[in-house]
N, C-alpha and C positions, 0 to 999 in steps of 0.2 A: 557702936553697935558690934558686937561680935556674934558670929553663924557659923557650930560648930559639926559638917555634915563625919557623916563616917568616912574611913579612909579607903582607899584603894589600894590595892596593893599592886605593885609595879615591878612587873615582870621582865627579867633582860633578856629573854627572848623575844622574838618577835614574831607573830603569825603574818604571813604573806597574805595579803586579800585583792582584789582584782575589785576592778568600777565596776556598781551595778548599772552604770550607762555605756550606752554604746556611742559611737560618731561623734562629731569635733563640737570643739568650741565650748565644753563645759568652762563654767566658770565658781569658786567657791563662793557665794552670795554671802556667806554671813558662815563665819566658822573655819577650822577652828581656829582659836587664837582668845587671848584675855579682853581683848576688844567684843566679842564675842556676846550676846543676849544671853545664848545658850550657857557659856560660863555662870551665868549667876542665876538660870532658870532653878532658885531652889522647889523642890517641892515633900512638905513634911507628909510622910510615911511613915506607920506605924511607932508612931512618937518620936521619928528622928528625924533631921534632916538630909536630904537624897537634893543632889543636881545629878539628875540622871541624863540629862545632852550635854555633859558638859566636854563631850568630844565628838558632836550634831555637826553637821554640815549641812546647809543650805544649799543644793548648786541647782545653777539655772543655765541656761543656753542663750548663747548672745549670739549676732548675725555679725556681717562683716564689716557693720556699723557698732557694734555694738550695744547695739538694744536688744532688749531681752520680750520684748514683744512685738506685734506689726496689726496695727484698729485700736481697738477699744481696751486700754488698761484697763477696764474694771471688769473682762470676762474673761474668764482663766481661760477658753479658746483664742485667744490672742496669743498668748505665749507662747515660743518656739521651742518650749520643752515639753506642753501638753499635752499625752496622749502617748510621750513617750514610756516606750519596755524599760523597765524595769529588771534586772538580772541579777542570780543571786551572786556574792563577793565569793562562797568557796563553798567546798559540801558540806551539807550538815543537813541537820533535822527540824524543819517546820514546828513550832512549837507554841505558837500562837496566831491567825488571822482575826484580825478586827476591821469588817466591811461595813456600808451601811451610813455613816457621818456624812452629812451635807457639805457638799465646799462651801468654804467660804468664800466672800466677794473679794477680790485683794484688794487688798488696802489695808494697813496699821489696826486699824481699828475696827474692822468688819467680822463678826465673829457671825456663822451659823444657825449653833447650840452654843448655848455658857460652858466655860472651861469646869471640867470637873475632872475626879480620876480618870471617870469613865472614858471621856475625848481628849482628854490632853492631850493624847498623842495619832490621835486623826485616826483615817486609816492607816494600815501598816503592819506589816509581819515579820513575824520577831526568828529567825533563824539562828539555830544552835549550831557555830561553825568545830567547836570542840576547842576543848583545853582551858575550860573555864568561859569561854569567850563568848556572847552572842550579838549576832546583828539585824537592828531593825533599820527597817526601811518603811519611813513613814511616807512619802510621797505617791502614796496610791489614791486615784481619785474615787470618789463613789460607783462603786459596781466593778473597780478592775485588782481586785485584792486577792482575785481565785486562783 
C-alpha cells in the first residue's frame, strides 16, 4: 500500500524555540523519529492524507530511578509530570484553545471519548509563532488550557 501525503516545505532557516517545560529530567518518550507512532498517524482531511503529528514529541518526566510515576500507574495524578506548567515556546499569538475533553486513563487502550476530528488533538493550545510556523501544545489537562 502506498499513501501520498501533502508535501511539506523544508525551509533552510531554522526558527529557534525554547522548551515548553521547566525543571529537570524530561525525556522524549515518543518522537521525534522514524519509529514514532506520530510519524505514521495519518488523518484524512479535506480529501487528502495528512500527518499532522509528524514532528510531535511526548514528553515525560522521570525520577532518579528512571520511573515516570509513583503509585497507581492507572491514575494520571501518579505521574511526575502531572500538573506541571506549560510555557510558550516563543512569542506569538494564540490562535486556538480547546479545553473540556476528559482525560484518558493511562494505558494503550483507554479512551475517555471516541477519537474524532474534534477530539484527536485533545485539550490543546495553538500558538502562531510567525514565519508560517505554528506550535501546538497538547498536554493540557482538562480545565487547565486557559
